[in-house]
Residue frames as a rotation matrix with the C-alpha (Angstrom) as fourth column:
UNK 1
0.559 0.829 0.001 0.09
0.829 -0.559 0.012 0.06
0.010 -0.006 -1.000 0.01
UNK 2
-0.571 -0.744 0.347 1.29
0.767 -0.634 -0.097 3.51
0.293 0.211 0.933 -0.95
UNK 3
0.548 0.731 -0.407 0.18
0.788 -0.615 -0.042 6.82
-0.281 -0.298 -0.912 0.38
UNK 4
-0.193 -0.566 0.802 1.13
0.782 -0.582 -0.223 10.01
0.593 0.584 0.555 -1.37
UNK 5
0.616 0.375 -0.692 1.67
0.781 -0.405 0.476 12.90
-0.102 -0.834 -0.542 1.05
UNK 6
-0.249 -0.656 0.712 3.05
0.298 -0.752 -0.589 16.38
0.922 0.066 0.382 1.70
UNK 7
-0.119 0.258 -0.959 3.19
0.972 0.229 -0.059 17.00
0.204 -0.939 -0.278 5.41
UNK 8
-0.996 -0.067 -0.058 2.75
0.078 -0.975 -0.207 20.74
-0.043 -0.211 0.976 5.16
UNK 9
-0.412 0.909 -0.063 -0.87
-0.463 -0.149 0.874 19.85
0.785 0.389 0.482 4.27
UNK 10
-0.442 0.330 0.834 -3.15
-0.872 0.059 -0.486 19.25
-0.210 -0.942 0.261 7.37
UNK 11
0.712 0.700 -0.059 -5.13
-0.699 0.698 -0.156 16.33
-0.068 0.152 0.986 5.67
UNK 12
0.404 -0.628 -0.665 -1.91
-0.256 0.621 -0.741 14.69
0.878 0.470 0.090 4.77
UNK 13
-0.700 -0.624 0.347 -0.55
-0.522 0.115 -0.845 14.92
0.488 -0.772 -0.407 8.36
UNK 14
0.188 0.787 0.588 -4.01
-0.936 0.324 -0.134 13.43
-0.296 -0.526 0.798 9.67
UNK 15
0.862 0.216 -0.458 -3.40
-0.411 0.827 -0.383 10.49
0.297 0.519 0.802 7.46
UNK 16
-0.007 -0.972 -0.233 0.27
-0.253 0.227 -0.940 10.17
0.968 0.052 -0.247 8.23
UNK 17
-0.477 -0.125 0.870 -0.16
-0.861 -0.132 -0.491 10.53
0.176 -0.983 -0.044 12.03
UNK 18
0.485 0.819 0.308 -2.93
-0.846 0.528 -0.070 7.91
-0.220 -0.227 0.949 11.91
UNK 19
0.802 -0.189 -0.566 -1.00
-0.243 0.763 -0.599 5.38
0.545 0.618 0.566 9.84
UNK 20
-0.229 -0.973 0.028 2.27
-0.290 0.041 -0.956 5.87
0.929 -0.227 -0.292 11.80
UNK 21
-0.414 0.056 0.909 0.64
-0.904 -0.145 -0.403 5.77
0.109 -0.988 0.110 15.25
UNK 22
0.546 0.687 0.479 -1.25
-0.711 0.682 -0.168 2.67
-0.443 -0.249 0.861 14.48
UNK 23
-0.445 -0.853 0.271 1.81
-0.475 0.481 0.737 1.08
-0.759 0.200 -0.619 12.85
UNK 24
0.695 0.651 0.306 -0.09
-0.009 0.434 -0.901 0.43
-0.719 0.623 0.307 9.55
UNK 25
-0.232 -0.867 0.441 2.37
0.518 0.274 0.811 -0.88
-0.823 0.416 0.386 6.84
UNK 26
0.867 0.424 0.261 2.63
0.429 -0.368 -0.825 1.40
-0.254 0.827 -0.501 3.86
UNK 27
-0.217 -0.898 0.382 5.09
0.970 -0.153 0.189 3.21
-0.111 0.412 0.905 1.62
UNK 28
0.298 0.202 -0.933 5.45
0.369 -0.926 -0.082 6.94
-0.880 -0.320 -0.351 2.05
UNK 29
-0.050 -0.318 0.947 5.44
0.996 -0.084 0.025 8.81
0.072 0.944 0.321 -1.36
UNK 30
-0.295 -0.045 -0.955 6.33
0.402 -0.912 -0.082 12.51
-0.867 -0.408 0.287 -1.16
UNK 31
0.078 0.311 0.947 4.47
0.965 -0.264 0.007 14.81
0.252 0.913 -0.321 -3.39
UNK 32
-0.576 -0.474 -0.665 5.96
0.696 -0.711 -0.096 18.27
-0.428 -0.519 0.740 -2.90
UNK 33
0.414 0.902 0.123 3.03
0.853 -0.337 -0.397 20.76
-0.317 0.270 -0.909 -3.40
UNK 34
0.530 -0.204 -0.823 5.18
-0.011 -0.972 0.233 23.82
-0.848 -0.114 -0.517 -3.44
UNK 35
-0.622 -0.768 -0.153 7.28
-0.244 0.004 0.970 22.43
-0.744 0.641 -0.190 -6.34
UNK 36
0.027 0.777 -0.629 4.11
-0.942 -0.190 -0.275 21.60
-0.333 0.600 0.727 -8.25
UNK 37
-0.895 -0.443 0.057 4.69
-0.412 0.869 0.274 17.93
-0.171 0.222 -0.960 -8.23
UNK 38
-0.330 0.878 0.345 0.93
0.121 0.402 -0.908 17.37
-0.936 -0.258 -0.239 -8.07
UNK 39
0.567 0.508 -0.648 0.72
-0.511 -0.400 -0.761 18.70
-0.646 0.763 0.033 -11.74
UNK 40
-0.602 -0.782 -0.162 3.21
-0.627 0.337 0.702 16.21
-0.495 0.524 -0.694 -13.26
UNK 41
-0.084 0.552 -0.830 1.96
-0.844 0.403 0.353 13.83
0.529 0.730 0.432 -15.85
UNK 42
-0.679 -0.241 -0.694 2.91
0.032 0.934 -0.356 10.81
0.733 -0.264 -0.627 -13.65
UNK 43
-0.944 0.321 -0.080 0.87
0.089 0.013 -0.996 12.06
-0.319 -0.947 -0.041 -10.73
UNK 44
-0.379 0.826 -0.418 -2.06
-0.882 -0.459 -0.106 12.99
-0.279 0.329 0.902 -12.99
UNK 45
-0.329 0.264 -0.907 -2.21
-0.470 0.787 0.399 9.27
0.819 0.558 -0.135 -14.06
UNK 46
-0.888 -0.042 -0.458 -2.61
0.344 0.602 -0.721 8.37
0.306 -0.798 -0.520 -10.40
UNK 47
-0.200 0.811 -0.550 -5.29
0.823 -0.166 -0.544 11.01
-0.532 -0.561 -0.634 -9.59
UNK 48
-0.212 0.252 0.944 -7.03
0.781 -0.537 0.319 13.40
0.587 0.805 -0.083 -11.88
UNK 49
0.782 0.521 -0.342 -7.85
0.603 -0.495 0.625 15.39
0.157 -0.695 -0.701 -8.71
UNK 50
0.120 -0.884 0.451 -4.27
0.433 -0.362 -0.825 16.42
0.893 0.295 0.340 -8.35
UNK 51
0.287 -0.036 0.957 -4.36
-0.780 -0.588 0.212 16.79
0.555 -0.808 -0.197 -4.63
UNK 52
-0.522 -0.409 -0.748 -2.92
0.165 0.813 -0.559 14.82
0.837 -0.415 -0.357 -1.71
UNK 53
-0.447 -0.615 0.649 -3.39
-0.509 0.772 0.381 12.60
-0.736 -0.160 -0.658 0.13
UNK 54
0.339 0.436 -0.833 -3.85
-0.864 0.495 -0.092 9.72
0.372 0.751 0.545 -2.23
UNK 55
-0.032 -0.241 0.970 -3.92
-0.628 0.760 0.168 6.09
-0.778 -0.603 -0.175 -1.18
UNK 56
0.068 -0.006 -0.998 -2.95
-0.860 0.507 -0.061 3.31
0.506 0.862 0.029 -3.71
UNK 57
-0.161 -0.065 0.985 -3.75
-0.677 0.733 -0.062 -0.20
-0.718 -0.677 -0.162 -2.48
UNK 58
-0.309 -0.037 0.950 -2.95
0.562 0.799 0.214 -2.55
-0.767 0.600 -0.226 -5.35
UNK 59
-0.705 0.059 0.707 -4.98
0.646 -0.357 0.674 -1.22
0.292 0.932 0.214 -8.22
UNK 60
0.452 0.882 -0.133 -7.48
0.846 -0.376 0.377 0.62
0.282 -0.283 -0.917 -5.93
UNK 61
-0.738 -0.561 0.373 -6.81
0.472 -0.826 -0.308 4.38
0.481 -0.051 0.875 -5.73
UNK 62
0.384 0.811 -0.441 -8.62
0.903 -0.231 0.363 6.56
0.192 -0.538 -0.821 -3.04
UNK 63
-0.581 -0.481 0.657 -8.56
0.304 -0.877 -0.372 10.31
0.755 -0.016 0.656 -2.54
UNK 64
0.313 0.597 0.739 -9.85
-0.424 -0.608 0.671 12.56
0.850 -0.524 0.063 0.26
UNK 65
-0.679 -0.698 0.228 -8.29
-0.472 0.177 -0.863 12.24
0.562 -0.694 -0.450 3.75
UNK 66
-0.216 0.640 0.737 -11.53
-0.899 0.164 -0.406 11.35
-0.381 -0.750 0.540 5.56
UNK 67
0.750 0.481 -0.454 -12.27
-0.641 0.700 -0.315 8.61
0.166 0.527 0.833 3.12
UNK 68
0.059 -0.844 -0.533 -8.67
-0.287 0.497 -0.818 7.34
0.956 0.201 -0.213 3.54
UNK 69
-0.666 -0.356 0.656 -8.92
-0.703 0.004 -0.711 7.33
0.250 -0.934 -0.253 7.31
UNK 70
0.239 0.822 0.517 -12.15
-0.861 0.425 -0.278 5.51
-0.449 -0.379 0.809 7.34
UNK 71
0.662 -0.131 -0.737 -10.71
-0.503 0.652 -0.568 3.03
0.555 0.747 0.366 4.69
UNK 72
-0.367 -0.912 -0.185 -7.69
-0.400 0.334 -0.853 2.31
0.840 -0.239 -0.488 6.96
UNK 73
-0.359 0.371 0.856 -9.85
-0.911 0.063 -0.409 1.82
-0.206 -0.926 0.315 10.05
UNK 74
0.517 0.819 0.248 -11.92
-0.733 0.573 -0.366 -0.76
-0.442 0.007 0.897 8.35
UNK 75
0.559 -0.473 -0.681 -9.17
-0.403 0.563 -0.722 -2.51
0.725 0.678 0.124 6.34
UNK 76
-0.443 -0.894 -0.071 -6.87
-0.342 0.242 -0.908 -2.89
0.829 -0.378 -0.413 9.26
UNK 77
0.359 0.629 -0.689 -9.57
0.383 0.574 0.723 -3.90
0.851 -0.524 -0.035 11.82
UNK 78
-0.668 -0.668 0.329 -8.45
0.057 -0.487 -0.872 -1.29
0.742 -0.564 0.363 14.39
UNK 79
-0.795 0.332 -0.508 -9.81
0.564 0.093 -0.821 -0.67
-0.225 -0.939 -0.261 17.86
UNK 80
-0.012 0.922 0.388 -13.47
0.977 -0.072 0.200 0.38
0.213 0.382 -0.900 17.69
UNK 81
0.285 0.202 -0.937 -12.94
0.628 -0.778 0.024 3.79
-0.724 -0.595 -0.348 19.36
UNK 82
-0.787 -0.580 -0.209 -11.26
0.231 -0.592 0.772 5.23
-0.572 0.560 0.600 16.24
UNK 83
-0.727 0.615 -0.306 -14.54
-0.585 -0.321 0.745 4.87
0.360 0.720 0.593 14.27
UNK 84
-0.705 0.354 0.615 -17.14
-0.418 0.494 -0.762 3.52
-0.574 -0.794 -0.201 16.68
UNK 85
-0.885 0.457 -0.092 -19.64
0.251 0.634 0.732 0.86
0.393 0.624 -0.675 15.40
UNK 86
-0.405 0.804 -0.436 -22.29
0.754 0.023 -0.657 2.08
-0.518 -0.594 -0.615 17.87
UNK 87
0.122 0.500 0.857 -24.79
0.950 -0.309 0.044 4.05
0.287 0.809 -0.513 15.77
UNK 88
0.938 0.347 0.001 -24.84
0.337 -0.912 0.235 7.34
0.083 -0.220 -0.972 17.78
UNK 89
0.439 -0.828 -0.349 -21.24
0.144 -0.319 0.937 7.52
-0.887 -0.461 -0.021 18.51
UNK 90
-0.391 -0.510 0.766 -20.41
0.819 0.187 0.543 6.96
-0.420 0.840 0.344 14.80
UNK 91
0.499 0.639 0.584 -22.96
0.793 -0.610 -0.011 9.69
0.350 0.469 -0.811 13.98
UNK 92
0.882 -0.173 -0.438 -21.04
0.153 -0.774 0.614 12.00
-0.446 -0.609 -0.656 16.21
UNK 93
-0.193 -0.954 0.230 -17.75
0.443 0.124 0.888 11.23
-0.875 0.274 0.399 14.47
UNK 94
-0.340 0.098 0.935 -19.42
0.940 0.053 0.337 11.86
-0.017 0.994 -0.110 11.14
UNK 95
0.794 0.601 -0.086 -21.14
0.607 -0.790 0.087 14.96
-0.016 -0.121 -0.992 12.28
UNK 96
0.482 -0.649 -0.589 -17.73
-0.021 -0.680 0.733 16.52
-0.876 -0.341 -0.341 13.06
UNK 97
-0.499 -0.793 0.349 -16.05
0.423 0.129 0.897 15.31
-0.756 0.595 0.271 9.90
UNK 98
0.059 0.647 0.760 -18.96
0.995 -0.104 0.011 16.66
0.086 0.755 -0.650 7.85
UNK 99
0.907 0.298 -0.299 -18.74
0.379 -0.886 0.267 20.00
-0.185 -0.355 -0.916 9.57
UNK 100
0.285 -0.887 -0.365 -14.95
0.352 -0.257 0.900 20.53
-0.892 -0.385 0.239 9.56
UNK 101
-0.089 -0.460 0.883 -14.40
0.980 0.119 0.160 20.85
-0.179 0.880 0.440 5.70
UNK 102
0.045 0.194 0.980 -15.98
0.615 -0.779 0.126 24.26
0.788 0.597 -0.154 5.33
UNK 103
0.925 0.287 0.251 -15.36
-0.003 -0.653 0.758 25.47
0.381 -0.701 -0.603 8.83
UNK 104
0.684 -0.727 0.059 -12.27
-0.083 0.004 0.997 24.58
-0.725 -0.686 -0.057 10.94
UNK 105
0.135 -0.741 0.658 -10.31
0.784 0.486 0.387 23.38
-0.607 0.463 0.646 8.01
UNK 106
0.335 0.115 0.935 -11.18
0.834 -0.498 -0.237 26.15
0.438 0.860 -0.263 5.64
UNK 107
0.943 0.108 0.315 -10.64
-0.008 -0.938 0.346 28.93
0.333 -0.329 -0.884 8.27
UNK 108
0.663 -0.749 0.004 -7.40
0.045 0.046 0.998 27.70
-0.747 -0.662 0.064 9.82
UNK 109
0.013 -0.583 0.812 -5.88
0.926 0.313 0.210 27.05
-0.377 0.750 0.544 6.33
UNK 110
0.610 0.231 0.758 -6.93
0.627 -0.726 -0.282 30.52
0.485 0.647 -0.588 5.11
UNK 111
0.935 -0.354 -0.032 -5.08
-0.235 -0.683 0.692 32.23
-0.267 -0.639 -0.721 7.98
UNK 112
0.226 -0.893 0.388 -1.97
0.326 0.445 0.834 30.16
-0.918 -0.062 0.391 7.13
UNK 113
0.110 -0.131 0.985 -2.27
0.989 0.108 -0.096 30.95
-0.094 0.986 0.141 3.36
UNK 114
0.900 0.298 0.317 -2.76
0.332 -0.942 -0.056 34.61
0.282 0.156 -0.947 3.97
UNK 115
0.820 -0.571 0.023 0.34
-0.343 -0.459 0.819 34.81
-0.458 -0.680 -0.573 6.10
UNK 116
-0.052 -0.915 0.401 2.68
0.023 0.400 0.916 32.63
-0.998 0.057 0.000 4.06
UNK 117
-0.248 -0.084 0.965 1.73
0.835 0.486 0.257 31.77
-0.491 0.870 -0.051 0.46
UNK 118
0.681 0.730 0.055 -0.16
0.655 -0.574 -0.491 34.89
-0.327 0.370 -0.869 -0.37
UNK 119
0.572 -0.531 -0.625 2.87
-0.362 -0.848 0.388 37.30
-0.736 0.004 -0.677 -0.47
UNK 120
-0.480 -0.808 0.343 4.81
-0.029 0.405 0.914 34.94
-0.877 0.428 -0.218 -2.64
UNK 121
-0.338 0.486 0.806 2.01
0.875 0.477 0.079 34.39
-0.346 0.732 -0.587 -5.11
UNK 122
0.649 0.710 0.272 0.34
0.761 -0.601 -0.245 37.81
-0.010 0.366 -0.931 -5.26
UNK 123
-0.142 -0.844 0.517 3.52
0.781 -0.416 -0.466 39.85
0.608 0.337 0.718 -4.69
UNK 124
-0.333 0.046 0.942 2.16
-0.453 -0.884 -0.117 41.85
0.827 -0.465 0.316 -1.70
UNK 125
-0.987 0.126 0.097 1.05
-0.045 0.363 -0.931 41.35
-0.153 -0.923 -0.352 1.83
UNK 126
-0.499 0.864 -0.066 -2.43
0.784 0.483 0.390 40.15
0.369 0.142 -0.919 2.36
UNK 127
-0.267 0.428 0.863 -4.94
-0.103 -0.903 0.416 43.02
0.958 0.022 0.285 2.74
UNK 128
-0.941 -0.188 0.281 -5.44
-0.289 0.014 -0.957 43.67
0.176 -0.982 -0.068 6.53
UNK 129
-0.176 0.951 0.254 -9.23
-0.959 -0.107 -0.264 43.63
-0.224 -0.290 0.931 6.29
UNK 130
0.426 0.366 -0.827 -9.13
-0.597 0.801 0.046 40.16
0.679 0.474 0.560 4.64
UNK 131
-0.551 -0.661 -0.509 -6.66
0.052 0.582 -0.811 38.84
0.833 -0.474 -0.287 7.18
UNK 132
-0.820 0.273 0.503 -8.83
-0.572 -0.378 -0.728 40.25
-0.009 -0.885 0.466 9.91
UNK 133
0.236 0.955 -0.182 -11.91
-0.966 0.251 0.065 38.50
0.107 0.161 0.981 8.53
UNK 134
0.201 -0.250 -0.947 -10.01
-0.292 0.908 -0.302 35.16
0.935 0.337 0.110 8.31
UNK 135
-0.840 -0.540 -0.056 -8.91
-0.071 0.212 -0.975 35.41
0.538 -0.815 -0.216 11.89
UNK 136
-0.493 0.754 0.434 -12.49
-0.837 -0.274 -0.474 36.09
-0.239 -0.597 0.766 13.03
UNK 137
0.444 0.594 -0.671 -13.75
-0.745 0.661 0.093 33.19
0.499 0.459 0.735 10.96
UNK 138
-0.278 -0.654 -0.704 -11.06
-0.029 0.738 -0.674 30.96
0.960 -0.167 -0.225 12.60
UNK 139
-0.890 -0.014 0.455 -12.13
-0.445 -0.186 -0.876 32.23
0.097 -0.982 0.159 16.15
UNK 140
0.041 0.983 0.179 -15.80
-0.985 0.069 -0.157 31.27
-0.166 -0.170 0.971 15.48
UNK 141
0.468 0.187 -0.864 -14.84
-0.462 0.885 -0.059 27.85
0.753 0.426 0.501 14.27
UNK 142
-0.672 -0.672 -0.312 -12.61
0.041 0.387 -0.921 27.27
0.740 -0.632 -0.232 17.31
UNK 143
-0.594 0.575 0.562 -15.56
-0.797 -0.331 -0.505 28.46
-0.104 -0.748 0.655 19.52
UNK 144
0.455 0.817 -0.354 -17.72
-0.859 0.507 0.065 25.73
0.232 0.275 0.933 17.87
UNK 145
-0.056 -0.534 -0.844 -15.05
-0.146 0.840 -0.522 23.08
0.988 0.094 -0.125 18.21
UNK 146
-0.913 -0.404 0.062 -14.83
-0.087 0.043 -0.995 23.82
0.400 -0.914 -0.074 21.90
UNK 147
-0.678 0.651 0.341 -18.52
-0.671 -0.359 -0.649 24.52
-0.300 -0.669 0.680 22.73
UNK 148
0.368 0.889 -0.272 -20.40
-0.928 0.332 -0.172 22.13
-0.062 0.316 0.947 20.51
UNK 149
0.492 -0.218 -0.843 -17.98
-0.361 0.830 -0.425 19.27
0.793 0.513 0.329 19.70
UNK 150
-0.555 -0.762 -0.334 -15.54
0.050 0.371 -0.927 18.98
0.830 -0.532 -0.168 22.68
UNK 151
0.571 0.737 0.362 -17.69
-0.212 -0.293 0.932 20.47
0.793 -0.609 -0.011 25.42
UNK 152
0.374 -0.488 0.789 -16.27
-0.926 -0.149 0.347 18.89
-0.051 -0.860 -0.508 28.70
UNK 153
0.988 0.041 0.147 -15.16
-0.030 0.997 -0.077 15.68
-0.150 0.072 0.986 27.22
UNK 154
0.217 -0.976 0.006 -11.63
-0.010 0.004 1.000 14.51
-0.976 -0.217 -0.009 26.97
UNK 155
-0.861 -0.456 0.224 -12.10
0.194 0.112 0.975 13.90
-0.469 0.883 -0.008 23.23
UNK 156
-0.743 0.621 -0.249 -14.65
-0.646 -0.569 0.509 14.87
0.174 0.540 0.824 20.59
UNK 157
-0.164 0.705 -0.690 -16.63
-0.322 0.623 0.713 11.72
0.933 0.338 0.125 20.86
UNK 158
0.869 0.494 -0.040 -16.04
-0.138 0.318 0.938 10.94
0.476 -0.809 0.345 24.58
UNK 159
0.814 -0.484 0.320 -13.52
-0.337 0.054 0.940 9.34
-0.473 -0.873 -0.119 26.71
UNK 160
0.114 -0.721 0.684 -11.49
0.551 0.619 0.560 7.84
-0.827 0.313 0.467 23.86
UNK 161
-0.471 -0.427 -0.772 -9.70
-0.446 -0.640 0.626 9.35
-0.761 0.639 0.111 20.76
UNK 162
0.398 0.533 0.747 -11.28
0.472 0.579 -0.665 8.94
-0.787 0.617 -0.021 17.39
UNK 163
-0.279 -0.478 0.833 -10.51
0.960 -0.115 0.256 9.86
-0.027 0.871 0.491 13.80
UNK 164
0.724 0.523 0.450 -12.47
0.516 -0.843 0.149 13.14
0.457 0.124 -0.881 14.42
UNK 165
0.817 -0.450 -0.360 -9.73
0.063 -0.552 0.832 14.22
-0.573 -0.702 -0.423 16.91
UNK 166
-0.135 -0.918 0.372 -6.94
0.635 0.209 0.744 13.37
-0.761 0.336 0.555 14.47
UNK 167
0.091 0.221 0.971 -8.71
0.941 -0.338 -0.011 15.29
0.326 0.915 -0.239 11.66
UNK 168
0.905 0.405 0.129 -9.24
0.324 -0.854 0.407 18.34
0.275 -0.327 -0.904 14.06
UNK 169
0.575 -0.703 -0.418 -5.77
0.357 -0.244 0.902 18.50
-0.736 -0.668 0.110 15.76
UNK 170
-0.285 -0.752 0.594 -3.91
0.910 -0.018 0.414 18.97
-0.301 0.659 0.690 12.40
UNK 171
0.192 0.410 0.891 -6.09
0.707 -0.688 0.164 21.89
0.681 0.599 -0.422 11.48
UNK 172
0.977 0.178 -0.114 -5.49
0.206 -0.680 0.704 23.71
0.048 -0.711 -0.701 14.73
UNK 173
0.261 -0.955 -0.142 -1.85
0.567 0.033 0.823 23.38
-0.781 -0.296 0.550 14.28
UNK 174
0.252 -0.129 0.959 -1.93
0.960 -0.093 -0.265 24.91
0.123 0.987 0.100 10.71
UNK 175
0.871 0.086 0.483 -1.94
0.124 -0.991 -0.048 28.57
0.475 0.102 -0.874 11.75
UNK 176
0.716 -0.692 -0.090 1.25
0.037 -0.092 0.995 27.98
-0.697 -0.716 -0.040 13.84
UNK 177
0.082 -0.717 0.692 3.09
0.941 0.286 0.184 27.63
-0.330 0.636 0.698 10.60
UNK 178
0.158 0.086 0.984 2.24
0.582 -0.813 -0.022 31.28
0.797 0.576 -0.179 10.06
UNK 179
-0.759 -0.639 0.127 2.95
0.260 -0.477 -0.840 32.32
0.597 -0.604 0.528 13.64
UNK 180
-0.349 0.755 0.555 -0.53
-0.803 -0.546 0.238 32.40
0.483 -0.362 0.797 14.90
UNK 181
-0.960 0.017 -0.279 -1.64
0.154 0.865 -0.478 30.22
0.233 -0.502 -0.833 17.76
UNK 182
-0.250 0.952 0.174 -5.44
-0.313 -0.249 0.916 30.05
0.916 0.175 0.360 17.63
UNK 183
0.386 0.429 -0.816 -5.50
0.569 0.586 0.577 28.17
0.726 -0.688 -0.018 20.93
UNK 184
-0.755 -0.653 0.052 -3.86
0.392 -0.514 -0.763 30.92
0.525 -0.555 0.645 22.84
UNK 185
-0.777 0.500 0.384 -6.12
-0.630 -0.604 -0.488 31.84
-0.012 -0.621 0.784 25.81
UNK 186
0.359 0.852 -0.382 -8.13
-0.781 0.498 0.377 28.59
0.512 0.163 0.844 25.20
UNK 187
-0.475 -0.690 0.546 -7.01
-0.870 0.462 -0.173 26.20
-0.133 -0.557 -0.820 28.05
UNK 188
0.288 0.575 0.766 -9.72
-0.418 0.795 -0.440 23.63
-0.862 -0.193 0.469 27.32
UNK 189
0.978 0.082 -0.190 -8.66
-0.205 0.261 -0.943 23.28
-0.027 0.962 0.272 23.70
UNK 190
0.148 -0.989 -0.001 -4.94
-0.880 -0.131 -0.456 23.44
0.451 0.069 -0.890 24.58
UNK 191
-0.307 -0.208 0.929 -5.40
-0.721 0.688 -0.084 20.51
-0.621 -0.695 -0.361 27.02
UNK 192
0.693 0.629 0.352 -7.29
-0.239 0.661 -0.711 18.58
-0.680 0.409 0.609 24.35
UNK 193
0.715 -0.537 -0.448 -4.51
-0.583 -0.104 -0.806 19.17
0.386 0.837 -0.388 21.90
UNK 194
-0.251 -0.910 0.331 -1.98
-0.952 0.171 -0.253 17.82
0.173 -0.379 -0.909 24.32
UNK 195
0.027 0.340 0.940 -4.11
-0.489 0.825 -0.284 14.75
-0.872 -0.452 0.188 25.02
UNK 196
0.948 0.309 -0.081 -4.40
-0.197 0.366 -0.910 14.02
-0.252 0.878 0.407 21.37
UNK 197
0.353 -0.915 -0.196 -0.61
-0.807 -0.191 -0.559 14.56
0.474 0.355 -0.806 20.96
UNK 198
-0.288 -0.457 0.842 0.03
-0.894 0.443 -0.065 12.15
-0.343 -0.771 -0.536 23.78
UNK 199
0.403 0.591 0.699 -2.25
-0.317 0.806 -0.499 9.54
-0.859 -0.020 0.512 22.35
UNK 200
0.986 -0.094 -0.139 -0.66
-0.122 0.164 -0.979 9.66
0.115 0.982 0.150 18.91
UNK 201
0.425 -0.898 -0.113 2.90
0.899 0.404 0.170 9.89
-0.107 -0.174 0.979 20.36
UNK 202
0.721 -0.177 -0.670 4.72
0.056 -0.949 0.311 13.18
-0.690 -0.262 -0.675 21.27
UNK 203
-0.392 -0.914 -0.103 7.87
-0.074 -0.080 0.994 12.43
-0.917 0.397 -0.037 19.21
UNK 204
-0.511 0.240 0.825 5.75
0.836 0.362 0.413 11.33
-0.199 0.901 -0.386 16.14
UNK 205
0.589 0.803 -0.093 3.47
0.775 -0.593 -0.219 14.34
-0.231 0.057 -0.971 16.55
UNK 206
0.491 -0.498 -0.715 6.35
-0.114 -0.850 0.514 16.81
-0.864 -0.170 -0.474 16.66
UNK 207
-0.566 -0.737 0.369 8.13
0.204 0.309 0.929 15.08
-0.799 0.601 -0.024 13.80
UNK 208
-0.077 0.680 0.729 4.93
0.984 0.170 -0.055 15.32
-0.161 0.713 -0.682 11.61
UNK 209
0.807 0.582 -0.101 4.89
0.569 -0.812 -0.127 19.03
-0.156 0.045 -0.987 12.16
UNK 210
0.000 -0.946 -0.323 8.53
0.610 -0.256 0.750 19.82
-0.793 -0.197 0.577 11.62
UNK 211
-0.608 -0.255 0.752 8.17
0.789 -0.300 0.536 21.00
0.089 0.919 0.384 7.99
UNK 212
0.384 0.806 0.451 5.11
0.650 -0.583 0.488 23.31
0.656 0.106 -0.748 8.93
UNK 213
0.907 0.028 -0.421 6.81
0.369 -0.535 0.760 24.85
-0.204 -0.845 -0.495 11.92
UNK 214
-0.146 -0.989 -0.011 10.11
0.743 -0.117 0.659 25.47
-0.653 0.088 0.752 10.33
UNK 215
0.715 0.557 -0.423 9.16
0.249 -0.768 -0.589 28.87
-0.653 0.316 -0.688 9.08
UNK 216
0.114 -0.745 -0.657 12.61
-0.616 -0.571 0.542 29.66
-0.779 0.343 -0.525 7.56
UNK 217
-0.773 -0.387 0.502 12.80
0.050 0.753 0.657 26.39
-0.632 0.533 -0.563 5.72
UNK 218
0.073 0.916 0.394 9.22
0.772 0.198 -0.604 26.89
-0.632 0.349 -0.692 4.48
UNK 219
0.689 0.182 -0.702 10.00
-0.134 -0.919 -0.370 30.33
-0.712 0.349 -0.609 3.18
UNK 220
-0.350 -0.894 -0.282 13.17
-0.590 -0.024 0.807 29.16
-0.728 0.448 -0.519 1.51
UNK 221
-0.607 0.180 0.774 11.24
0.454 0.878 0.152 26.41
-0.652 0.444 -0.615 -0.23
UNK 222
0.528 0.849 -0.020 8.59
0.593 -0.385 -0.707 28.82
-0.608 0.362 -0.707 -1.45
UNK 223
0.427 -0.441 -0.789 11.33
-0.532 -0.828 0.175 31.14
-0.731 0.345 -0.588 -2.85
UNK 224
-0.636 -0.744 0.204 13.04
-0.319 0.494 0.809 28.33
-0.703 0.450 -0.552 -4.60
UNK 225
-0.660 0.433 0.614 9.78
0.666 0.716 0.210 27.18
-0.348 0.548 -0.761 -6.08
UNK 226
-0.378 0.526 -0.762 8.31
-0.115 -0.843 -0.526 30.67
-0.919 -0.111 0.379 -6.84
UNK 227
-0.810 0.084 -0.580 7.91
-0.585 -0.065 0.808 29.82
0.030 0.994 0.102 -10.56
UNK 228
-0.762 0.543 -0.351 5.75
0.417 0.828 0.375 26.84
0.495 0.140 -0.858 -9.73
UNK 229
-0.508 0.623 -0.595 3.75
0.679 -0.134 -0.722 28.76
-0.529 -0.771 -0.355 -7.16
UNK 230
-0.735 0.217 -0.643 2.92
-0.456 -0.859 0.232 31.45
-0.502 0.463 0.730 -9.77
UNK 231
-0.883 0.397 -0.251 0.92
0.006 0.544 0.839 28.79
0.470 0.739 -0.482 -11.47
UNK 232
-0.533 0.619 -0.577 -1.38
0.846 0.406 -0.346 28.92
0.020 -0.673 -0.740 -8.51
UNK 233
-0.951 0.000 -0.310 -2.21
0.065 -0.978 -0.200 32.64
-0.303 -0.210 0.930 -8.98
UNK 234
-0.528 0.848 -0.040 -5.60
-0.475 -0.255 0.842 32.23
0.704 0.464 0.537 -10.83
UNK 235
-0.035 0.550 -0.834 -6.73
0.635 0.657 0.407 29.76
0.772 -0.516 -0.372 -8.15
UNK 236
-0.559 -0.271 -0.784 -5.62
0.812 -0.371 -0.451 32.25
-0.169 -0.888 0.427 -5.37
UNK 237
-0.948 0.300 0.103 -7.39
-0.256 -0.916 0.310 35.20
0.188 0.268 0.945 -7.12
UNK 238
-0.140 0.951 -0.277 -10.65
-0.184 0.250 0.951 33.13
0.973 0.184 0.140 -7.06
UNK 239
-0.045 0.105 -0.993 -10.05
0.786 0.618 0.030 31.87
0.617 -0.779 -0.110 -3.50
UNK 240
-0.456 -0.308 -0.835 -9.20
0.827 -0.493 -0.270 35.25
-0.329 -0.814 0.479 -1.98
UNK 241
-0.567 0.317 0.760 -11.50
0.421 -0.682 0.598 37.49
0.708 0.659 0.253 -3.93
C-alpha cells in the first residue's frame, strides 16, 4: 500500500499520523506541493484530482483524507474507538467530519495561506481587512469546536480518541506555521490538543509538524519554487476575492 503525502498539508498529516501511530504498513510517497509535483504527468495518471493525500492499495486508488482514514480503520480492523460501530457515537464522528471541511479546515488554512503563500504568489502582503476576517472566521470555528463538539469531554466523541480528533488537531496546528496560535487563551482546547498529541505519540506528532513549523525552511522552499507557485495565482485570485 502506498500513500502520497506532503506534510505541510493538514489532511496529509492526519493520514500520516494515523498510519504511523497505528503502525499500519505502507510506503510513504512524497508529493511536494510547493514544487508543483501534483501537476506532473505521472501524478495525473494516479489521480485526476491532483491533490494529496492519495492512497493506492494494489489497483485501488482513493482520494480525500477522511475517506482514507475510514478505509484504513476498516481495512486494518483497528480498535473500535477510532470509528465507533455504535450508531450514535459513529454519527457524532461523522457529524464533526462533515462540519470541519467548510469550517475549521477552511478557516485555519486561510489564515496560514494569507500569512505565508499569499505574499509569494500575489507579490504583496495580504490586505489587513481580509486577514482580519479570516482570523475572526477561525475564532468562530474554534468556538464551535470547543462549545459544540468537545464540550467537557476528553475527546470529541467521549473518553477515547477517534479519527475526528486526528482530523481536528492537524487543522488547529496549521496557523502555527504562520506564527498564529489560535488556541492561545483557550485552556480547554490546549489541554485537548496535548491529550491527542500524547495518544498519537509526542515524538511522532512533533516530527509530523517539523516542516510546517520550520518557518525559515518553508519560506526558502517557497522562494526556490516561486515559478511553480505562480501557476497557482488564478486559483488564489478566485479563492481570496
